[in-house]
KESE-997199 format. One line per 4 residues: number of its first residue (from 1); their letters; for each residue x, y, z of N, C-alpha, C. Coordinates in steps of 0.02 Angstrom, whole numbers. Layout:
N
NUM> A> X,Y,Z,X,Y,Z,X,Y,Z; ... .
END
This chain:
387
1> XXXX> -167,1242,269,-174,1187,222,-238,1148,237; -267,1120,185,-328,1081,192,-320,1013,157; -343,960,190,-338,893,162,-406,860,160; -422,829,103,-485,792,95,-467,718,99 .
5> XXXX> -493,683,149,-476,613,161,-530,568,132; -523,551,69,-572,511,33,-569,439,58; -627,412,76,-628,345,106,-602,346,177; -604,403,209,-574,412,275,-607,374,331 .
9> XXXX> -666,344,318,-699,304,369,-675,232,370; -634,213,320,-609,144,317,-560,129,373; -551,65,387,-508,44,443,-437,70,438; -410,70,376,-341,93,367,-337,169,361 .
13> XXXX> -381,198,321,-376,270,309,-391,310,373; -433,284,417,-446,321,479,-383,325,522; -339,275,516,-275,279,552,-230,334,522; -233,342,456,-197,396,425,-225,463,447 .
17> XXXX> -291,468,452,-322,530,474,-301,545,546; -301,494,588,-278,503,658,-207,530,660; -164,504,617,-95,527,616,-92,601,596; -134,621,548,-136,691,529,-158,735,587 .
21> XXXX> -207,711,625,-230,749,683,-174,756,735; -136,702,745,-85,702,797,-21,739,777; -3,738,713,64,760,693,67,814,640; 12,828,604,18,872,546,-1,944,562 .
25> XXXX> 13,988,513,-5,1059,518,-68,1077,479; -106,1027,458,-167,1042,420,-216,1080,464; -247,1131,434,-296,1171,471,-367,1145,463; -379,1107,408,-444,1075,398,-431,1004,374 .
29> XXXX> -464,956,406,-457,885,390,-527,858,379; -545,849,315,-614,829,298,-615,755,280; -659,719,313,-670,648,296,-726,646,245; -711,618,186,-761,609,135,-772,535,124 .
33> XXXX> -833,512,134,-846,440,130,-918,427,109; -927,370,75,-994,348,56,-1035,326,117; -1000,300,167,-1032,274,228,-1037,331,279; -1093,365,278,-1101,424,321,-1100,405,394 .
37> XXXX> -1131,349,412,-1133,328,482,-1063,318,510; -1021,281,473,-953,268,496,-911,332,495; -922,373,443,-885,436,439,-896,480,498; -958,486,520,-973,529,577,-947,497,642 .
41> XXXX> -945,431,645,-915,398,703,-840,415,709; -806,417,651,-735,433,651,-725,505,673; -767,551,650,-762,621,672,-769,625,748; -818,589,775,-829,589,848,-769,558,884 .
45> XXXX> -741,504,857,-683,471,887,-622,517,889; -611,553,835,-552,597,831,-560,658,875; -621,684,882,-636,738,929,-587,796,922; -584,823,862,-538,879,848,-576,930,807 .
49> XXXX> -573,995,823,-613,1045,787,-594,1053,714; -535,1029,694,-514,1033,624,-547,981,580; -578,930,610,-604,872,573,-679,880,562; -700,872,498,-771,872,482,-785,815,433 .
53> XXXX> -848,808,415,-869,753,371,-910,779,312; -898,749,253,-936,764,193,-955,698,160; -1019,685,147,-1037,624,111,-1016,629,38; -987,576,11,-963,578,-58,-968,509,-89 .
57> XXXX> -987,508,-152,-991,446,-192,-948,457,-254; -890,423,-257,-844,436,-312,-872,417,-380; -926,378,-381,-957,362,-445,-997,421,-473; -1010,471,-431,-1040,534,-454,-983,583,-464 .
61> XXXX> -955,583,-524,-894,620,-538,-902,695,-525; -953,725,-553,-960,798,-547,-967,820,-475; -1007,784,-436,-1017,802,-366,-953,793,-326; -916,739,-341,-853,726,-306,-802,781,-320 .
65> XXXX> -797,801,-383,-751,855,-402,-769,919,-365; -833,935,-365,-856,997,-332,-838,997,-258; -844,939,-225,-830,935,-153,-755,938,-137; -714,918,-185,-641,918,-175,-609,986,-189 .
69> XXXX> -641,1027,-229,-611,1090,-249,-593,1133,-188; -535,1164,-191,-513,1207,-137,-468,1174,-86; -462,1107,-90,-417,1072,-45,-347,1068,-76; -297,1068,-33,-228,1064,-58,-212,994,-84 .
73> XXXX> -238,944,-49,-222,874,-67,-280,829,-49; -287,775,-88,-336,723,-72,-297,660,-54; -307,637,7,-278,574,30,-330,520,17; -316,478,-32,-366,432,-60,-358,362,-30 .
77> XXXX> -407,342,10,-406,275,40,-455,228,9; -478,242,-52,-527,198,-84,-495,134,-111; -537,88,-133,-514,22,-155,-481,26,-224; -447,-29,-242,-412,-33,-306,-459,-18,-364 .
81> XXXX> -519,-48,-363,-564,-41,-421,-592,29,-427; -587,70,-375,-612,139,-378,-557,190,-392; -494,169,-392,-439,217,-397,-438,255,-463; -460,225,-517,-464,261,-580,-514,319,-576 .
85> XXXX> -572,305,-547,-624,356,-539,-602,410,-490; -576,389,-434,-557,437,-382,-500,483,-407; -451,454,-441,-395,494,-466,-417,544,-519; -463,523,-562,-489,569,-613,-524,629,-580 .
89> XXXX> -560,617,-526,-593,672,-490,-543,718,-456; -492,688,-426,-440,728,-392,-404,773,-443; -387,745,-500,-353,783,-552,-395,842,-575; -459,830,-590,-502,883,-615,-514,937,-562 .
93> XXXX> -515,917,-499,-526,965,-445,-466,1010,-433; -409,993,-464,-349,1035,-457,-313,1026,-391; -316,966,-363,-282,951,-300,-222,905,-312; -175,905,-266,-127,851,-263,-165,787,-243 .
97> XXXX> -136,729,-259,-168,666,-240,-119,613,-219; -141,568,-177,-100,512,-155,-147,455,-136; -126,393,-151,-166,335,-129,-122,279,-106; -152,224,-85,-116,167,-57,-96,115,-108 .
101> XXXX> -130,111,-165,-126,50,-206,-76,53,-263; -83,102,-308,-34,110,-361,-33,55,-412; -91,33,-435,-93,-21,-485,-97,5,-556; -92,71,-567,-84,98,-634,-143,135,-663 .
105> XXXX> -202,130,-632,-261,165,-657,-251,241,-656; -206,263,-613,-194,335,-605,-160,367,-665; -125,328,-704,-85,356,-759,-127,393,-811; -189,374,-818,-233,406,-867,-245,480,-851 .
109> XXXX> -233,500,-789,-244,570,-768,-180,611,-765; -125,583,-789,-60,617,-783,-61,686,-815; -87,692,-875,-86,756,-910,-125,810,-873; -180,791,-842,-221,840,-806,-184,865,-744 .
113> XXXX> -152,819,-708,-111,841,-651,-56,889,-673; -24,873,-729,29,916,-754,3,985,-773; -55,986,-805,-85,1050,-825,-98,1095,-765; -116,1063,-709,-131,1101,-648,-69,1112,-605 .
117> XXXX> -11,1084,-626,49,1091,-586,46,1053,-521; 10,996,-521,-1,958,-460,34,890,-464; 43,860,-405,75,796,-398,24,742,-381; 32,684,-413,-8,626,-394,40,569,-378 .
121> XXXX> 38,543,-317,82,489,-297,41,426,-282; 35,380,-329,-1,318,-316,42,268,-279; 13,234,-230,47,180,-197,97,201,-144; 73,231,-90,118,245,-35,87,226,32 .
125> XXXX> 101,164,52,85,139,118,147,103,142; 137,42,167,195,0,184,226,-28,121; 182,-61,81,206,-91,19,149,-91,-32; 156,-55,-86,212,-12,-105,215,51,-61 .
129> XXXX> 273,83,-64,284,145,-27,348,140,13; 342,118,75,401,113,118,452,64,90; 429,11,57,476,-37,29,522,-5,-23; 495,40,-64,538,76,-112,590,119,-75 .
133> XXXX> 568,150,-20,615,192,18,672,149,46; 656,90,70,707,45,97,755,21,42; 727,3,-15,769,-20,-71,815,36,-96; 788,96,-101,829,152,-125,882,172,-74 .
137> XXXX> 866,167,-10,916,182,42,976,136,33; 964,72,21,1019,24,10,1054,38,-56; 1015,49,-109,1044,59,-175,1087,122,-178; 1069,173,-139,1108,235,-139,1177,226,-110 .
141> XXXX> 1189,171,-75,1254,156,-46,1297,112,-92; 1271,97,-152,1306,53,-198,1323,90,-263; 1377,70,-294,1394,98,-360,1352,65,-414; 1342,-1,-408,1301,-39,-455,1254,-84,-415 .
145> XXXX> 1195,-95,-441,1146,-139,-409,1135,-200,-453; 1141,-259,-424,1128,-320,-461,1057,-346,-450; 1039,-357,-388,974,-389,-373,938,-352,-316; 872,-349,-323,829,-321,-270,773,-371,-257 .
149> XXXX> 767,-391,-195,712,-435,-175,672,-402,-119; 612,-383,-135,567,-351,-87,518,-403,-61; 510,-407,4,464,-456,34,425,-423,90; 366,-449,102,328,-424,160,281,-478,186 .
153> XXXX> 270,-475,251,220,-516,284,165,-470,309; 105,-482,286,48,-441,303,2,-483,347; 6,-473,412,-27,-517,460,-92,-485,483; -145,-504,448,-212,-477,462,-264,-527,438 .
157> XXXX> -326,-521,462,-378,-566,438,-388,-560,362; -413,-612,332,-419,-613,259,-472,-566,233; -521,-548,275,-577,-508,250,-605,-462,303; -560,-425,338,-586,-380,390,-622,-319,360 .
161> XXXX> -612,-307,296,-649,-254,261,-659,-276,189; -705,-244,154,-718,-263,85,-658,-247,40; -623,-192,55,-565,-174,14,-508,-225,23; -500,-250,84,-448,-301,95,-467,-367,62 .
165> XXXX> -531,-384,64,-554,-444,29,-539,-438,-45; -551,-379,-73,-538,-366,-143,-464,-372,-159; -421,-345,-116,-349,-349,-127,-326,-421,-129; -352,-462,-83,-332,-532,-79,-348,-568,-144 .
169> XXXX> -408,-562,-168,-428,-597,-229,-396,-567,-291; -384,-501,-290,-354,-467,-347,-283,-492,-359; -243,-495,-306,-173,-512,-313,-161,-582,-339; -208,-627,-327,-199,-696,-350,-246,-715,-407 .
173> XXXX> -273,-665,-441,-312,-677,-502,-267,-710,-554; -285,-770,-578,-241,-806,-625,-228,-766,-689; -275,-723,-709,-268,-687,-773,-239,-617,-765; -218,-600,-705,-193,-532,-694,-128,-521,-732 .
177> XXXX> -124,-470,-776,-64,-460,-817,-6,-429,-780; -17,-399,-721,36,-361,-688,80,-402,-641; 70,-468,-638,111,-509,-594,176,-526,-631; 227,-484,-621,288,-491,-661,349,-487,-616 .
181> XXXX> 404,-513,-642,470,-502,-613,511,-465,-667; 563,-432,-645,607,-396,-690,673,-434,-695; 691,-456,-755,752,-494,-766,787,-471,-829; 849,-446,-820,891,-429,-876,856,-385,-928 .
185> XXXX> 823,-333,-903,793,-284,-947,723,-299,-970; 692,-354,-947,625,-372,-970,580,-388,-910; 516,-372,-919,465,-392,-869,436,-459,-891; 439,-508,-847,418,-576,-863,357,-594,-821 .
189> XXXX> 304,-613,-856,242,-632,-823,250,-699,-788; 223,-704,-726,225,-767,-690,155,-783,-663; 139,-846,-651,74,-864,-624,71,-853,-549; 11,-859,-519,7,-855,-445,51,-909,-413 .
193> XXXX> 77,-893,-354,118,-939,-314,183,-958,-349; 209,-912,-389,272,-924,-424,332,-909,-378; 387,-943,-391,453,-931,-361,450,-928,-284; 427,-981,-251,426,-980,-178,496,-970,-150 .
197> XXXX> 500,-930,-97,564,-916,-65,553,-909,10; 596,-939,49,591,-933,122,622,-867,144; 583,-828,179,606,-763,205,600,-765,281; 656,-749,314,655,-748,387,640,-677,410 .
201> XXXX> 580,-668,438,559,-604,465,576,-600,539; 583,-540,567,597,-535,638,539,-562,680; 554,-582,740,501,-606,785,451,-551,799; 387,-568,806,361,-635,818,342,-674,755 .
205> XXXX> 363,-651,696,338,-680,633,378,-741,612; 444,-737,613,486,-794,597,489,-811,523; 504,-875,508,513,-897,440,446,-902,403; 445,-876,342,384,-878,301,403,-898,230 .
209> XXXX> 358,-933,196,365,-946,125,326,-894,87; 361,-857,42,329,-802,7,332,-814,-69; 283,-784,-104,275,-793,-176,273,-726,-211; 287,-727,-276,284,-666,-316,213,-637,-315 .
213> XXXX> 209,-572,-306,145,-537,-306,148,-478,-355; 90,-454,-378,88,-399,-427,89,-331,-392; 148,-307,-376,154,-243,-342,193,-193,-383; 181,-129,-370,211,-75,-409,287,-73,-404 .
217> XXXX> 315,-98,-348,387,-93,-338,427,-122,-397; 402,-177,-426,440,-209,-480,455,-159,-535; 405,-120,-555,413,-73,-610,445,-7,-588; 428,18,-530,456,82,-510,530,76,-493 .
221> XXXX> 549,20,-461,620,11,-446,661,-3,-509; 630,-38,-558,665,-49,-621,682,18,-655; 635,64,-651,646,131,-680,699,169,-640; 693,169,-575,738,209,-533,809,183,-533 .
225> XXXX> 817,117,-538,883,86,-531,914,68,-598; 881,86,-652,910,72,-718,980,101,-726; 993,163,-703,1061,190,-711,1115,150,-674; 1094,110,-625,1142,70,-587,1145,-2,-612 .
229> XXXX> 1112,-15,-669,1118,-80,-702,1082,-137,-668; 1028,-125,-633,994,-178,-598,973,-235,-646; 983,-297,-624,971,-355,-667,910,-395,-646; 893,-394,-582,838,-435,-557,799,-397,-503 .
233> XXXX> 733,-395,-510,689,-368,-458,631,-417,-448; 624,-441,-387,568,-485,-369,532,-456,-309; 466,-457,-311,426,-433,-255,381,-491,-231; 387,-507,-167,349,-563,-138,308,-539,-79 .
237> XXXX> 260,-580,-61,220,-565,-2,188,-628,26; 164,-621,87,127,-675,118,78,-646,168; 27,-685,184,-21,-670,236,-17,-724,289; -57,-722,341,-55,-777,390,-62,-845,356 .
241> XXXX> -32,-895,386,-28,-962,355,-96,-988,333; -147,-980,375,-213,-1007,357,-242,-969,297; -227,-904,291,-250,-866,233,-218,-893,169; -152,-904,172,-116,-928,114,-141,-998,93 .
245> XXXX> -153,-1040,142,-178,-1107,126,-246,-1105,92; -289,-1059,116,-355,-1052,85,-348,-1027,13; -310,-974,3,-304,-946,-64,-272,-996,-112; -222,-1034,-88,-190,-1084,-130,-241,-1138,-151 .
249> XXXX> -284,-1160,-105,-335,-1209,-121,-385,-1181,-171; -405,-1118,-161,-452,-1087,-208,-421,-1083,-278; -356,-1069,-280,-321,-1067,-345,-319,-1137,-377; -300,-1187,-337,-293,-1255,-363,-358,-1281,-392 .
253> XXXX> -415,-1262,-362,-479,-1288,-384,-515,-1240,-432; -482,-1187,-454,-510,-1144,-505,-557,-1090,-480; -566,-1084,-415,-613,-1035,-389,-591,-963,-404; -525,-951,-408,-501,-883,-420,-517,-857,-489 .
257> XXXX> -539,-902,-534,-562,-878,-600,-629,-841,-594; -663,-852,-538,-728,-821,-526,-779,-839,-580; -780,-903,-600,-828,-926,-649,-900,-914,-624; -945,-894,-669,-1014,-883,-648,-1050,-948,-632 .
261> XXXX> -1090,-948,-580,-1133,-1004,-563,-1203,-976,-553; -1253,-1021,-554,-1322,-1000,-543,-1346,-1028,-477; -1368,-984,-433,-1396,-1003,-369,-1469,-982,-369; -1514,-1032,-371,-1584,-1016,-381,-1594,-987,-450 .
265> XXXX> -1614,-925,-453,-1621,-891,-518,-1569,-836,-527; -1520,-835,-483,-1470,-781,-485,-1403,-807,-510; -1374,-771,-557,-1307,-788,-581,-1256,-744,-545; -1204,-776,-518,-1154,-739,-479,-1087,-775,-486 .
269> XXXX> -1033,-738,-479,-967,-768,-481,-954,-808,-418; -924,-867,-426,-913,-911,-369,-867,-878,-318; -816,-842,-341,-770,-809,-295,-805,-751,-259; -851,-718,-293,-890,-665,-261,-930,-693,-202 .
273> XXXX> -957,-754,-211,-993,-787,-157,-947,-800,-97; -888,-827,-112,-841,-843,-59,-818,-779,-23; -804,-727,-61,-783,-663,-32,-837,-636,15; -900,-641,-6,-955,-616,35,-961,-657,99 .
277> XXXX> -951,-723,93,-953,-765,153,-897,-745,201; -836,-737,175,-779,-721,219,-790,-654,253; -816,-606,216,-827,-539,245,-878,-541,302; -923,-589,301,-975,-593,352,-964,-649,402 .
281> XXXX> -905,-680,402,-893,-737,446,-841,-719,499; -843,-755,555,-793,-746,607,-724,-764,581; -720,-818,542,-656,-841,516,-624,-789,471; -665,-750,436,-638,-699,391,-613,-637,427 .
285> XXXX> -632,-629,490,-617,-567,526,-569,-577,585; -542,-637,593,-497,-650,648,-434,-686,624; -379,-675,658,-318,-713,646,-278,-715,710; -230,-760,715,-193,-768,778,-141,-714,788 .
289> XXXX> -109,-692,735,-53,-645,740,-67,-584,697; -58,-525,726,-71,-462,691,-6,-422,684; -2,-385,629,54,-340,620,78,-338,548; 137,-309,538,165,-302,471,241,-311,477 .
293> XXXX> 270,-339,425,342,-349,425,370,-342,355; 415,-294,346,447,-282,282,518,-310,283; 541,-335,226,608,-364,220,632,-351,149; 688,-315,143,714,-295,77,788,-314,73 .
297> XXXX> 806,-351,20,875,-370,8,899,-337,-57; 957,-304,-53,986,-271,-112,1060,-291,-115; 1081,-318,-172,1151,-336,-182,1180,-297,-241; 1246,-285,-237,1279,-248,-291,1353,-240,-275 .
301> XXXX> 1382,-188,-301,1454,-176,-290,1465,-106,-264; 1517,-100,-222,1539,-36,-196,1615,-37,-196; 1646,7,-235,1718,9,-238,1748,-56,-264; 1712,-89,-308,1735,-152,-337,1722,-213,-295 .
305> XXXX> 1693,-205,-235,1678,-262,-192,1604,-279,-195; 1588,-344,-192,1519,-367,-189,1491,-355,-119; 1434,-321,-116,1405,-303,-51,1330,-319,-51; 1306,-340,7,1235,-352,15,1207,-311,72 .
309> XXXX> 1148,-281,62,1113,-245,114,1046,-279,127; 1030,-290,190,964,-315,209,932,-265,257; 873,-243,241,836,-197,283,770,-230,305; 748,-215,366,684,-238,390,656,-186,438 .
313> XXXX> 593,-193,455,564,-143,500,530,-177,559; 524,-138,613,488,-162,672,439,-109,695; 391,-130,735,339,-85,761,315,-112,828; 276,-73,866,251,-97,930,211,-162,924 .
317> XXXX> 215,-203,975,181,-268,975,106,-260,975; 72,-312,952,-1,-311,947,-34,-339,1009; 5,-354,1061,-22,-388,1120,-56,-342,1170; -60,-278,1155,-93,-230,1199,-45,-196,1248 .
321> XXXX> 19,-213,1244,68,-183,1290,83,-110,1272; 68,-90,1211,78,-21,1189,9,7,1168; -9,62,1198,-76,91,1185,-86,103,1111; -145,87,1086,-167,100,1017,-134,55,964 .
325> XXXX> -97,3,985,-67,-42,937,-94,-113,945; -145,-123,984,-169,-191,998,-207,-220,939; -199,-286,929,-238,-323,881,-232,-296,810; -289,-288,777,-290,-267,707,-256,-200,696 .
329> XXXX> -256,-157,747,-227,-90,737,-151,-92,726; -118,-147,746,-47,-152,732,-35,-164,657; -87,-186,622,-84,-190,549,-106,-124,518; -164,-100,535,-192,-41,502,-150,22,514 .
333> XXXX> -120,28,573,-78,87,586,-14,85,543; 14,24,534,73,17,492,60,43,422; 1,29,395,-15,50,327,-34,124,324; -73,145,372,-100,213,370,-49,267,385 .
337> XXXX> -2,254,430,45,306,451,90,330,394; 121,284,354,161,309,298,121,351,249; 58,332,238,14,371,193,7,442,220; -4,448,284,-12,515,314,52,556,309 .
341> XXXX> 109,525,323,172,561,319,184,588,248; 173,545,198,183,566,129,134,620,109; 72,616,134,21,666,118,43,735,140; 69,740,201,90,806,225,152,831,189 .
345> XXXX> 198,786,173,258,806,136,240,838,69; 192,808,34,170,836,-31,135,903,-21; 89,906,28,51,967,39,95,1026,59; 150,1012,93,196,1065,114,241,1089,58 .
349> XXXX> 237,1057,0,279,1078,-56,347,1046,-57; 357,994,-18,422,961,-14,435,912,-71; 384,901,-114,392,860,-173,384,905,-234; 435,911,-275,436,959,-329,409,931,-395 .
353> XXXX> 415,865,-405,393,835,-469,317,841,-475; 293,851,-537,221,855,-549,199,798,-595; 133,789,-599,106,732,-636,105,671,-593; 92,613,-623,91,549,-587,163,526,-579 .
357> XXXX> 186,521,-517,255,505,-503,261,443,-459; 323,420,-448,335,361,-407,363,382,-339; 360,337,-290,391,354,-225,465,370,-230; 500,335,-275,571,347,-283,586,418,-307 .
361> XXXX> 542,446,-347,550,515,-371,532,566,-317; 490,546,-270,460,594,-224,503,611,-163; 534,560,-132,561,570,-65,633,548,-57; 667,581,-11,730,557,17,711,506,71 .
365> XXXX> 733,443,65,714,393,115,727,414,187; 781,451,199,798,471,267,743,513,299; 710,555,259,656,597,285,598,553,308; 580,504,268,525,459,286,543,418,347 .
369> XXXX> 604,391,350,626,351,407,624,392,471; 645,455,467,646,499,526,574,509,552; 528,521,507,458,533,528,428,469,557; 443,411,528,417,348,554,442,334,624 .
373> XXXX> 506,350,637,534,338,703,497,377,758; 471,435,740,431,473,788,368,436,808; 346,390,764,285,351,776,300,280,800; 361,266,821,382,200,846,385,147,790 .
377> XXXX> 396,168,729,408,122,673,481,132,653; 520,79,657,592,86,649,618,43,591; 666,71,554,699,36,499,768,13,522; 783,-50,513,847,-78,533,884,-103,471 .
381> XXXX> 951,-101,473,989,-123,416,1050,-163,435; 1068,-210,391,1128,-250,399,1166,-250,332; 1232,-245,337,1274,-245,277,1325,-302,283; 1334,-339,228,1384,-393,229,1424,-391,165 .
385> XXX> 1487,-413,170,1530,-421,112,1514,-489,80; 1504,-491,15,1487,-552,-20,1549,-578,-57; 1556,-643,-61,1613,-671,-98,1593,-689,-168 .
END
């Protein structure tokens, strides 16, 4: 098997590539990236004869397609704004595809994937991705599902990479149409910072206030759980406290609209200026607490009784006590490892559905949980009877 790791030089995707080197049966692992210097550094870091590097610019469609041809799957670590371009190239090259984001740009390539008999799975990391597996694991134990609340704490600097800076500003864009909740059969648009809810995450994270975010889980879980009569789906998230305070202030003062301003003789979006500053500042690249924390609540009925399931996950500490999990890597490994696991599952033929599919259609949650446990990422669950 051969895998093309698009954007493989990025902080998150390189962790997925490392996982493929450590755990997969791929015979060739190619890093394809626009940043040749970083790409070759990653090849040197991995130090494995199966790993090579190819320079690629996804904006050059024909060249990208040509370089992808012959690979079984493309593991796509590019940014949200590039996913439409990257997915179109993957589809035309006749490869399976998978990415981290899943914001819907991939759907335009569905027919091409189907024509080639290939699978495209958008949005499989921690969230979206593992969160759907956790929700489905709970829902599979219920006869009917009433409410699903997906939450996560993403503890990382606000701008440690350009793609993360983009994600931060994208999710709180006031005009973003995809920030919805699912209620009684309808998707309802909500503004940024809607429906605050206190979520208690396991230590060292503790209590957090989380808000509705525009994530794929809202729509994919609504589809998957429709036969069980689901009535409410809410997806929330938070970042470190100082990050949230900054983004809230930017929203309150209108900066998130990215209105154009003139600096000297140059016209530029005000938020673009702020993003550039954060990306190049110490404050944008550091935070006190690193890691990831998922929390999923599912309520419904089993045998006529009201039941609630709460699932959460844990991983090695970021304090350096566990090799390779210190600092920022306790965040990036959390995101990259599920991507790698799903990549190999698809390449091995363990996913039968073709076209653009959802995580719920792709995997048995138990398979994913088992693979994560091998990497010291554990899923925990609690069940209670509700009155």
